[in-house]
N, C-alpha and C positions, 0 to 999 in steps of 0.2 A: 796318969796312972798306967804304969806298964803292967802287963800281965805276964805270968810266967808261961813257959812254953807249953806246959800241960793244961793250963787254963785256956789258952788259945786254941789248942788241939780239941779240947772239949767243946768250946764254942762252935768251931768249924764242923765237928762231927755231928753236933745236934742240928745245925743248920742243914747239913747234907741229908740228914734223915728226914727233916721236915720237907725239904724239896722233893725227896723221893716219894714221900706220901702224897704231896700235892700232884706230882706228875702221874702217879698211878691212881689217883682218885680215891685214896684211903684217908678219909677225913675224921674218922673216929679216933679217939673218944670225944674230942672237944668240938666236933662238927666243922663244916666247910668255913664259916666265918672265924671261928676260933683258930683254926690252922692259918688262915690268911693273916689274922692279927699277929700270931707268933712269928710268922716269917717276916712280916713287915717291920716288927719291932726289933728284930735281930739283924736285919739286912745291913743297916749302917755300920754296925760294929764288925761284921763279917767282911763288908766291902773294904773297911779300913785295914784289917789284918791282911786279906788277900793282896791289897795294893802294897803294903809295906814289905811283904816277902817277895814281891815281883811277879806274882802270878795273875795280875789283872789283865784282861784282854778286852779290846774293843772289837765289835763284830760288824761286818758289813755283809748284807745279804740281799738277794733279789728274788722275786717270785718266779715261779717256773715260767719258761719261755712260752709255753702254749697259752698262759694266762696273761702275762704282761703286767705292767703296773710299775709304780715307783720302787726304787731300790732304797733300802736303809743303809747309811754309812756311818761308821764310827759310833755305833750304839753301844752303850753301857748295858750289859745283860742284867744288872741288878735293877734297871729301870723297866725291864720288860718281863719280870718274873711271872706275871699273871696274864700277859698278852701273848696271843698266837699270831704269827705273821704268815698268812696263807698256809695255815695248818703246821707250821714249824714252830716248836716251842723252844724257848731259850734255856729251859731248865737243865737240859744235858750239858750245854756249855757252862752253865754256872756250876753244876755238880763237878765238872772237870777242873774248873779253876779252884774250887774249894779243896778238892782232893789233892791237887797238885800243891796247894798251899800247906796242907797237912804234911805232905812228903818233904817239902823244904824245911819246915820247922823241926821235923823229926831228924832230918839229916844234920842240922846245925841249930840246935835248941838255943845256944847262948847268943848267936849272931843274927838270927832270922828277923829280929824286930828293930834293927838299927836303920833301916831304910837306905842302905848303902847300895842298893841295886842301881846299875847303870841306867836302866830303863823301867819305870814302874809299870807302864802300860804297853801292851803289844797290840797292834791292829791286825786282825785276821781277816783276810780278803778271800772271797771265792770269786775268781774272775774267769770268764770264758776264754778258752784258748783259741787263738786265731789259726785256722788250718793253713797249710801251704797252698791248697787249691780249694776254692769254694765250690762244692757240688750241690746239686738239687737235694740230695739226701742231707747234707750238712745244713742247708737252709730250712728244710722241712723240720729238722730237730731243733734248731736254734732260733728261728724267727717266730715271734709271738703270733698266735692264731689270729688275733684282731688285725694284724698287719696283712695276713694272707686274705682275710675277708675284704679288707679295704682294697687291696689290689685286685681281687676278683670282681668286686663291685664296680671299680673304675673300669675294668676291661668290659664288663657287661653293659655298662652305661655307654661306653664308646661304641660298642657294636650296635646297640639299640638305636642310638643317634645315627648311625651310618645307614641302618636299614630304612629309618624314617626319612633321612635326607634323600634317599635314592628315589623317593616318590615325588619329590619337588621338581617341577619343571625346569627351573633355572639350573638346578644341579645336573639334571639329565642333559641339558643343553651343553654345559660345561664339560661334561664327561663324553659328549658325542654320542649319547644313547638315543637321542631323538633328533630328527631333521627339523631344522628351523623352516617354517613356512613362509 
């Protein structure tokens, strides 16, 4: 069953409005669970419309470098509507996709549901640019804090072991610190 351009735009605009309310925490009049139910029930049809007009995107994201952790790759934002990934919500990306789909349908209302797009999904990556010269400032900004603590712990352990080893007689003899009797 194909829907007219106006029906598809109406569905997309309502979904965009629901996402905006969810993002801003405005759950009235139906309450939090009611809003969640409305979003979940309309998400499949909206996903279908967005994909058909060629505005579907897959997202890859990583946590902040200071925190570290696993990166998400090729995630469908429709599967992450209610999830936050290290405080990053996927709702703004979803709203962009929905609003772009509305623009595509408005630009060509007769042809926008044919699925003739060369590529239905686009993958959006946020990658770290490799500098020409790796400096301490670049490392401090881009290396996860866990790795810094690990390296510092390793250095501290090596130093402590060296101090302790300097009290052992056989080490002192090897280093020539004590005369053999």
